[in-house]
N, C-alpha and C positions, 0 to 999 in steps of 0.2 A: 101190421109191423114196427115194433117200436124200436128205437136206435139203438139200444143193447142187442136186440134179436137180430137187426140187420146188418151188425157188425160183427155180432159172433157164427153167425152165417160167411162171411163173407170174409171170414179168416180162420174160416174151420178144417181147411185142407193142413194151415200152418199150425195155428196155435189154438189151444181149448181156454177160453176165458172163464173164469173161477171167479172171481168179482172184483165191484170199485172198491180202490183202494185210498184214492183221495182224488180232489177236483179243483183245481186252481183258475185264474182269470183266464188262462190261454187253452187248461188241454184239461181232459179227464185221465186219470189215470186207472188202470187195470191190471189185477195178478192174475196171470196166466201163465200155462203150459206150453214151454216149446217141444213142439211133439217129434219133430226131427232129432233133436239134441238132447233130448227129456232133460230140461232144466227148466229151473222158475226163473219167468221175467215178470219185466212191468212193459205193458205196452203204452205209451200217451197216445192218446187221441186228440187232436185238435178241435177245439169249439167248430161247429159247421159252420158260422158266421165269418169266422175267422179264416178258416179254409177255402171258403169260397172268395177271399179277400185275395189273399195269397197264390191261390194256384198249385196245380199239382206241379207243373211245370217249375216254376221257382223252389218252392218247397224242397222239393228231392234234391235239384241242384246246390242249392245250400247244403243242406242238410250232409249231403255227401261230402261235403270239403271239410266234415269232421270225424270222415269215417276212420282214418288213417291217424287219426292222434292216439297214441297211446304213453300213456305216462301213466307210473301210479298212483298217483292225487286226480286224473280224471275217468271218471266213468266212461265204461267203452260204449259205444253205439253197436249195436247186433245188429240189427236191420231197419228197413223203412219203406214206404210206399204208398199207393192210395187204395183202398177197396169200398168198392158201394158208395164212390165219394168222399171216404174218409180219410182222413190224411193222419197217417199215424209213424212213431218210431218206436225201439224197442233197445231195451237196456237192461241190466241184470239186473234183479230183484236181490235189493239190499235189506237184511234182516233186520238191521241197525235203526236207526232214527236219522234224523236231519237236527244239521244246527239249531232248526228254529223249535224244535221241538226241545232242546238241552237248554238253549235259554231262557225257553219260557218256564222249565222244571226248575232252575236253579240261578235265574237271574243276573247273577256274575259269575263268568267264570272263573277259577282261581289264574292269575297271572299267567303263569307258566303253559295252562293248560290255552288260554287264550293265543298266546305269542306261538306256540307250536302249532295249531290248528291256522291260524293266518299264514304262518309259516310255510306249510304245507301246500295251500291256496295258491300262496304268491310262486311256487312251486310249478302247479299247475298252469297258474296263467301265464309264467314267464316262457314256458314250454310253449304252449299256444299261441304267444303272440312271437313267437321267432316260426312260429309252420304261417303266422300273417293271420290266424285267426283272433278275432277280436271275441268276447263272450257276451258282451252289453246287457247281462241282467243278473250279475252279480247278487247274491242277497242269502239270506240265511235256508230259504224253503232249498237253493240247489246246491247244497255244500248237505250229502251225504256222511254218517260216522260210524264205519264199518269197524269192529273192532277198537274203537278210539280213535284211526283214522280217518282222515277228509277226503272224501271223494266227490270231484266237481261235478256236475248233472248238467244236461241241457244245453250246451255247445251247439252254436248254429242253427237252433228256431232263431233266435234273437236276429241272428245276420238276417233270416227270409223276413220276418218281419218287418226290421227297418229299410230293407229293399221295397218294400211296399208303401206307395203313396199316400203321404196324410192322409188326405181327404178318403182316401178309402177306409185307412184305418178309420178316421172319425165318424166312417158309416157304421161300423161294428160297436162303438159306443166302447172300446177300449184304448187305452194305449200301454204302449213299450214301459216294463219296467217298474219298478214301485218308489214313488219319490221320496223314502230315506235313503233310498242309495243311490242314487243315479246322481253323475255328475251334472255340474251345472249347465255346461256344455250339451250334454245329451237331453238333459229335463227341459230344455228350452229348444230342441231339435235342430241343434246342428248336425247334418247330417253327414259331413268327413269325424265319424269315432276314432281316436288311438286306445292303443293301449294305456295311455294314462287315465285313460273314463274307467278301467275296471280298475285301475289302482284306487281311486278313489273312493269305489263301490267296497273293497277290502280295506279298506279306511273308516269305513263307518261300518261295516259288519267288527271289524277289531275294536272301535269304539265302542260300540254296543255290547259284545261279549266281557268290555272290562266296567263300563258304567251302569249297564241293566236295561240302557235304552238307547236308540240311536241317537246321534248326535244334533238332529232337528226333528222335534216333534209337531202335531199341529192337529186341530181337528178336522180339516180337510186336505185332500194332497193341492190343495193351491196355496193354505196356508204355508204346508210346509216347503214347498218348493219358493215361497217368497222368504222365508226362513233363510235358507239355503242360500238363497242372491243379496240377502243382507245383513246378516248377522253370524257370528263367529261362536264354535262349540262352546260350551261350558268346559272351562279345564278339568284334565281326568285328576292330576294331582289332589285339585280341592275336593273332589269327589268320594278319593280312595286313596287314602295316603301309602296303600302299598302297592301302588304304580309309580315303577319306578322313572325318573325324570325322563330319559330315553327312551323310553316307549311311549311318552306323548309326546316327546318331539318327534320321534316317526312318524305315530299318528295322525298329528297334526299337519306333517308335511303332504301327508297323502293326501289330505281331505282341503287342501288349498285349491281356491276356487280359479284361478287361472290354470291351465292345465303345463303350463312352460314352468310352473314355481312346483309342482310335485316330482317324484321320483320318475325316472325317465323310464325305468324296468320295476317290471314287479320284484325280478329279485333284490335291486336296490332296495327297495321296501323291506324283502325279509333281510337282508343285512342288517339295517338298521335297530329292525327288530330286536333282534339278539345281543345289541349291544345295549345292555341292561342299565348298565355302569354307567353309560353316557350324559352329561350335565346336559340340560335344556337351554336353547338360548334364546328361549321366550320369555315375555313378560307377561304378568297375569291380566295386564289391559291388552288386546287386542284392539289396533285399529279398524274403525268402521271402514264399512266399501264406500270406497272414495269414487266421483267422477269416472276416474280413468279406467275403472274398473266393470264402465258401463258396458253389458253384453247385448250384439247382435240377436236376436232371439225371434228363432223361428217358432211358430205356434201350429204348423199344421199337424203335430200328433195330438192334437185336442183340446176337447175343453179343460184339461187340468193343466197343461201346459199354457193354454191362453187365458184362462182365470189366472194363473199366478202370476200375471203380468198384469193385467187387468187391476188387482189386487195391491201391486208393489206401488203402480201409478196413484189406483184412489188414495192408498195410505200416504202419500208423499204430495199429492195434490193438497190433501187436509193438513197436512204439518206433519203427519207422524212414520215413525217408521224408521226413522234415523237415516234414510238413505237421503244425501245430496247430488246425486247423480244422475244421467238420463239414461233411460232405459227402451232400450230397440226391441223390436220384435217385429216378426213378420205373418200375417195372415195368411195362410194357405185356401185356398176356396174352392180349391180340388179340380179334379180333371172333366166334370162334367162343367163347371160355372168357372165362369171369368170376369173381368171389368170389361166391356163389349165397347171396343173402337171406334165412338160416335161422331168425333170429330166437334163437341163440346162438352162442357161440364159434366163429368159423370156421379161425383161422386161427391159427398158433404158428412159431415161430424156433429153430433146432437152438443148442443151448447156444456151440456155437463160433459159429454166425452165418451158416455155410456155405449154410444151406438155409433154407428156409418148405416149410409144410404148410400146406394151404387147402382150405376147401371149395368146389369147382366142380359141375358136372353131367355125369353122365355121362347123355345122353338126359334121359328124367324124372326121375331122381332125383338127388340128391343123393351125391356122392363125394370120397374125398381126393385132391388132387393134389399133387406135390411136383415142387420146383427147385429147384435151386443157382444159388446166385445168381453163378456165373459163366458161365451157361448160358444159351439165348437160350428156352428152351423147356421148359414142367413135363410131367412124367408124369402118367398115371392111375394110380391104385392100383386095381389089380382086388381085389375082392373087399372093399369098402369101401363099398357100398351103403347109402344114407343115414347117413353118419357125419355128427357132429360132435363140435365142442370135441377138437381132437388138440393132441396133444403130444410132444415128441419123450425116447426115448434121450438118457441124459448123453451116449454118445459120437454121437449123432446118427444113426446106423445105423439105427432104429426108430422106428416113430410108434404113438405108442397113441391109441385114439380112443373113442367108443361109439358105439351105434347105438339104435334103438329100432324093434321091428318085430315082429308076431305077440304082441303083449301081450308082449314080453321084451324088457327094458333088456341091453345089454351091454358091455361092458369088454373090447375087444378089442386084438391086437397084429399089426402087420407089418413086414416090411422094408422100410427106404424105398426100397432097389430094388424091391420088385414082391414077388409071390408070394401065398402063402395066411395069410390071416390064423387067427391063434388068437384064441379066447377064453377071457378070462383069468376074468373072474366073469359071472355068467348071472341073469338073472331076482326073486332077492330083494334085492338089498342095492343096485345100483345107481340111481341118480337121474341127472337133469342136471343135477349141479353140478360137472362137471370133473374133472381130476387131474391128475397130474403123476408122474414119475421120477425116484425119488433115487438117488444115487450109493450108496446103501446096495442097491440091487437090488431094492427095492419100488415098487410102484406108490401114489400115495394118493391117494383117489378121496373124493369125497361118497356116501354112504349114505342110506338110504330112512330112518333114523332121525335124519336132515339133520346130523349130523355127518361127522368124518373117519375113515378104517379106512384100511388096508393090507393088499395081498397082496402076494406073491412074484412078479415080473415072471415066471415061469415056470410061475405057478399054485398054488393051496394054499391054506389058510385063510384067511380072513378076519379082519383085527383092529382093533377096532373102538378108535378115539385119543379120541376128542372127542366129546361132546352139546351142544345148545343147550343152556343153563339156561333152566326155564320160567321163572322168575322176573324174567327181563329180556325185554328185547324182541327181541333176537336168535333165529330162529327157525333158520337154519341156518348151517353153514361153507360155502364154496364155492369152485369155480376155484380149489384149491391152487397155491402156489408153494412147493416146497420148496428151502431154501438150501443149497449144499453145505457139507456140512463141518459143518454147524448143525445142531441141536436140533431149529431153529420151521421151521413153514411160514407161508407169506404166502396171506391165506387174504380173499374176499368175504365181509362179514357181513350175510346176509341178513334183512331187519326187516320185510320183509313189504309194501314199496313202493320205488320204484325211489329217491324222494328224501330217505328216510331211509336207505339203506344205508350203512353204514362198511367199513374194511377193518381187519383186525387179524392176529395171528401167535399160532398154535397151539404149547406146548409138546408136540413129538410125544414124549415120555417120559410125560408126567403128563396132559396133554390140556386143561389150563388156558389160557384163551384171553386175550389182553389188546387192547383194544381200542386202536388207535393212531391213526385219523385219518377222516374224513369222507373220501367215494368208493365207488367200485364194483367196481375191479379194483386188485391191487397186482402187482408183479412186483420182484424182485431183480436188480440190477445189481452185480456184484464193483467194487470191492473193501469200497463203506460208501455204498450208495445204494436207494434205491427208487422206482419209478414208480409215480404213483399214477392210474388212469384215472376220471374220474367220469363219472356218467350225461349230463351236457350236452356229452361231446365233448370235455371240456379233459385233459392229463395235466399232471402237477403230478412233482416230485420235492422230494426230501427223502434227508436222509444218513440212514443206518440202522447200529445196531449188532447185527450179525449174532450174534456169540455172548449178548448180553442181551434180541434180541428189541424194541429200543426203537430210537422216533425218536431222532436227534440235533438235528435241524432242523427248523422249521415247512417245510412243503411250499409251494413257489414253480409260478407256473406255467411252461411249458416249451413246450406245443407245443398247438393248438387245432385244432378241427373236425376231430376223429376223429371212424369212426359209433361209435355207441353205440344199444342195442336197449333200447328201450321195456317189451317185453315179459318183460324179466329184468336189466335194469341193465347186461348185459353189454359191453365197451369192446374194439372190436378192434383191439388191438393186442399184439406179442409184441417180448421184444427180450433179447438171447442174455446170456450175463454179462457180456460183455467189451464191449457197450452196442450193437451193430446193432439198431435198432429197426426194425420194420416194423408198417406201419398203413395201417388202409383209412382214406380220406379220406372225412370225410360227406359222403352223397349227397342231393341235395335239398332241402336245408333244412326248411323249414315242409314242413306235410302240408297239404296241400288239398283239399277236398271238390269233386269235380265229378260233372256225368253226363258221363256215355259210352256213344255210341250203339252201336248193334248192330257199326259196321265199327269200333270203338276211339276214335274224334274223340273229344275230351275238352273241355267247357265249362265255367268254373265256375260253381257254384253259386249263389256269393255272393262275393264279391272280399274279405268280413271275416272267409269260412270258411277258414280258415287260422288253424294250431297245433300242437300237441300232442296229437294224436287217436288209439286205438288201435280202436275200434270203433265202428260203426253200427246203426242200424235205421231204415227207414222209416216213418210211421205208414201202417193201412190204405187211407184217403184221399189220400196221396202229400202231404199238403201240411204234415206237422210232419218234424221229424229228432229222433233220440237219439242221443246219442252220450257216449262215456266220450272226457274232456277231459283234458289234463294241465295244470295249474295248482301251482305252487312244491311240484313233487317229486311232489304227490298226484295220484291220475285220481279221477273224479267223472263221475257223469251229468246232462248237461246238457240241454234240450231248445228247443231253436229254433223259429220259425215259417216257414216256407220263404215268399216267397224271401229278404227281409230283415227277419222279425222280430230281437227281440233275445232274448239267449242268459237261459236261465233254470233255476237247477241244483237238481236233484233230490234227490243222494244229501250227506247230511250223518252226523255222529257215527259214521265208518266210516274204516277207514282208506286202503283204495283203495275202487273201484268200476268195472265198465264191465260190455260184454257184454248192452246193452240187448236189450229186447223188448216190443214193445209188444203190447197185450194184444187181443186181436179186436173190441174196440169200438172199439178206439182214444182211450179216454177216460186209462188208465194207461199205466205202462212199469216191466215187470220188469227186475231185473240183480241182478249176482251182486258183492258186495260183503263185504268182511271187517270184522266187529265182533267184538271181543275173543279175536281169533286163529284164528276160524272165519269158513269164506269159505261161503256158503248164500245164499240168492235172496229177496229182497225187493221191494216193489211200491208205488208210489206214483202215487197222482193227474196226469198229465201237466201241471195249473195248479197243482199244489204245493197244493191247497187241503186235502191231510189228513198223516199223518204216515205214515213208512213203517213199511210191516207185511211180516211174512212171507210168503211165497207159501203155502208149507204148512207143518203143524206138525209139532215134531220137531224140528226144528233142523239138518237134516243138513247136511251139507258136499257140496253141488254147486259143479261148473263149467261146465254151460250150463243152457240153460231152453229150450221150446219148447213155442206151445200149439195147439190145432186151433182149428177157426173158431170152433165153436159154443159154445167155453168149456168142452168137460164134460172133456176132458183137459187133464193137464200133464204135459210129457214132461222130463225131468231128464238130466243126465250124469254122473256121479261123476266128482270131482278120482281123476290117477292114484295108484293104492295103491302098496305095496310091491311086486305083482308086475306091476306096468308095466300093467294093462292099466284101461281106462276101461269102463264101465259105464252101461247105461240105465235106468232107472226111471220109473215113470208112477204118476199120483196121478189117482183120478176121482173129480172134487169129488159128493159129497153120498153117496159108499161109501167111501172109504179112508180112514182116520183116519192113515195115514202113508204116503208113498211103498212101493211095491213092486216089484221086480226087473221087468223087461220083458223085457229081451236082456241074459243075461250067456255071456263066454265068457275064456277066455283072452286073446282079440284085445284090440285099440284097438279100440271103438268109439264115434262122436263124430260132431259137427254134424248131429246132424240135424234135420229140419224134417218138417213132416206137411203134406198134400197139402191145398190148399182145401177141398174134400169130406168132409178127415178118414179117409182110408182108406188112404191109402197114408203111410208113412213111411220117406223117405230119408236116407238116414245113410254115413258113409266108415268104411271097417274095414279094418285092413290084415292082415287071415286069410291073402291068398293071398302076405304078403312084402312088400308094395306099398301105396301107401294107394291103394282103391279106392271109386268111388260105389255104393252098391246100392239099390235098392226094394225094402219088403217091406209087404207088409198089413197095418191098424193096425185093433184092437189085437192080431190073433192073428197077431204077425210072426213066431214058426215054421210058418208053414201056407206059405210059398213065400218065395222070395230070388232077385231079378232085379240080375245086374249091368248096369251102365249105363254105366260109362267104360272105357275101354280104353287101355292104357299109364301107367296113375295118373291121379288125380281127388280133388279136394277140393272143400269150399265148396260144396256144392248147396243151390240155393236154386229153390225154384217159381215158376211165373208166378203172378197174380192168380188167370187162368180155371183153371191146373192142367193145360194144355195142353202146356206146356213145362216143363223139368228143367234149370237151368244147373248147370254145377261149370266148377271152373278146375282147372289144375295147376300143380307148381313152380316152372313156366317161364313163368306168367302169359298159359298161352292160358285163352281161355274159350270154352267148347262148349255148342249148345244141341242135344236130346235131345228130340223131338217125344213126345208121350205121350197116349194114346188109354188108358182104361178104361170101356171097357163090360163087358160080361159076363167079359171077361179084362182084362189087363193087360197091352200091347203099348206097342211104344218102336221109334224108328227108330234107327239108329248114328248118334254121334256127329258136331256137325258144326261145324267150327271157326267161328268168329267174328272174332276176332282174336289177338294174341298181343302182350300188354302188360306188361312185368315191371314198370315204374314205379309199378302202379296195386298199392296197397301190398294183402299178404298176412298170414293170421297162423297160426298151427301149428295149432291146434285149433277154430279156429273160422272164422267166415265174416267178411272186411273189405268186403262191401258188401249191396245191397242189388237190388231189381227195380223198377221204377215199375209203377203200377197198368196204365199203356198197353200194359207189356212193352216196349216199342219204345227204352229206355234204363235205363240203370245208375246207383245210385248207388256213387260209388266214392272213395277216398282215392288222390289223387295224392301221395306220398311221392316219387319220384324212385328209387326202392329198387330198382331193374333192378339187375341182376349185374354189378359193380363190374368194371369192365375194367382197371383198374390196381390198384398196392399203393406205396404210398410207402415206401422205403428210407433209415434215416438213419445213416451211418456215423460212428464217431468219438464218438455224441454223448455220454458219457461227460464230454467236455471240455465241453460245454453243462450238463451237469450237474452239475460243477465249478463252472463259473462261476456258474451260476443259484444256486446252492446258498452258494456262501463265506461270501456277505454274513448268512447269517444260521444261520451255524454256530454 
């Protein structure tokens, strides 16, 4: 049965459909006979794809808000409903024509008629606005003319569409409104629309009735919106001398780009139109749009809006278009896609500013997505599982990235159009320090020796360039940005803690390093600027000499609230050579410590427990908490009595300290700390009554620690070595003099935790190619192995009675697995408790603990769910020039 037959059958008891009388982007209109009331009606049926996006409940709810609108110039609503998946609403059938029909026939309307029709529409709008209803889609097609009188149609439908998320509208390929009549704030996706937006649309209609064409035209919707944002309409009185100056004044006031500069109400506009003899205060030459009118643009309404912003940005970068200000927009990535919080650099901008790459999700795994800035959708790049730290080739046609799996770190390259990825370097030299693709055909990246190296983008030998000087506090040269046509690369200078980091320039010929400024990330903007990202989410700008590798001015603040990573100091932004900036806005603000029940509902532990926290542990009795707390750029271990006790600091004389673990007795806290450049395990009584001491002798470098309940064994995890693998060690008190290998392989093994009876070791391994949770007998770990998680798992934690093992996934899901440990080890299938990505996660360690009662979890609420949007700033170079001009 075809759709029309289905619709006819579904409505047969109420309406007899006669024929189709019109179709538009949102709906098809049918002439029908109302069987009950014996009258002709028009039935508008939403397009199926739009109906699926809006949903029946939302549509009917919003359309009902207009049912009580009773005004002489509003076409009333007779009926609405859902029938056989069709969403429809019913209006009187008007035998006349639409305003569009009359404009098409007459081209220009008599001034008196145009003013009368505009006044009648204004009356309808003013009435609706006073009832709290904004139309949002005023255009000639929605104005019917019956016996010469204007009737405004389709109140309510636009509101239902507006409340649908931008990403889901994008899926339909549609956008709300017609660009000729959309106000700047509506065209660019502002969610809070007022009646002044309808006033703008009515101003555009009035202009068209008088001039014969809308105030802005163009070959594409993008071009029209770009002109709406950057230009002024042609004067009406120069096109048509019969138009009184007062009418022109009224129309141009209604068309002001800033809502605050328009008439406050449609009634004010109508009154101004009637004043035909008023003298215009406007001059023929209207000022160009300046930087102070830079719009905050949201591009979630699809390709039309995003493409317009892109067209404007590109035009300005080419030195055309007449716009001298900054253009800001927000890319809505959608409900099902977001920037994944992976604790590493996760986005990049192509050199030309035409594309972005970011780390999103592909099922339970991280993966790369690419999106052209003039497109409405992002594309998954296959063969990029586990990707992080992306960067573009100089032509923007390929993307480089890193992966870590199976104990191997790899530098890989893939076409931005998709296909198979190529491995350039693997295993022995690449670490997590990022990379960049130079215009000389080489990829520059950080090696296991913590300095820079290069390799041909087609593969080949690795050539080392720089190495940190052991006599300084600089430990790594990370996240390079190679300056085109220069011998320098800009780098993060890692000094062991986030607050101590700085940025510098590496001479790619000699390997010499010049420290430039405080900060964590640094990127070049042609022709003479650098943008510096600080670990507190600020972006700074300074003038830069690319030939000498030196700053020419003091960095000044240009942007704030950019997402930064407490684990490694990366700041989530990228910038093209021409000044197109993309960044992830900071999410969540301060981290809060919360109790989370087994359904995922969170309650604060203590209102004072908010700040910069990175890891935690709950004491065995559940009465105290140990946290790694960041203050003044350094992390230290603090202990707090729950719920309202004061903080007490435990770690001193170290650069940074984190990953606390309570001893089985609950009297002391062990933690990892960096002292004299070496990261190892220390311990101190929780009341601070003793000095910190090494957990085990030998001073070996460790990155994780776990105790068994008896206190007999201590298990350690090594730092990732040159081979990328993390290995487990064990120390038996009273027996061993040094830690000995427990579980060694070429795969990563980490996040280990011992069962309460000390007989089982849970840990994470990537031996399958993805991170999964396993359980092994302890201490004979090689005698058996049980796979616990399905489709990814990290952060295993035992319940205090040993009957449950909890773990999480990269998407914030918390699973529970029931455990039985009689003569044999048995376990149930994982059971999902909740999915809450806003509760913070760590790359190689757990960021939560389980209360002794097993009914709740102690977690960080960071708000760090997958970010559903990215901020884009076009023509930022002009802002840099203004910001740095005074410090030159």
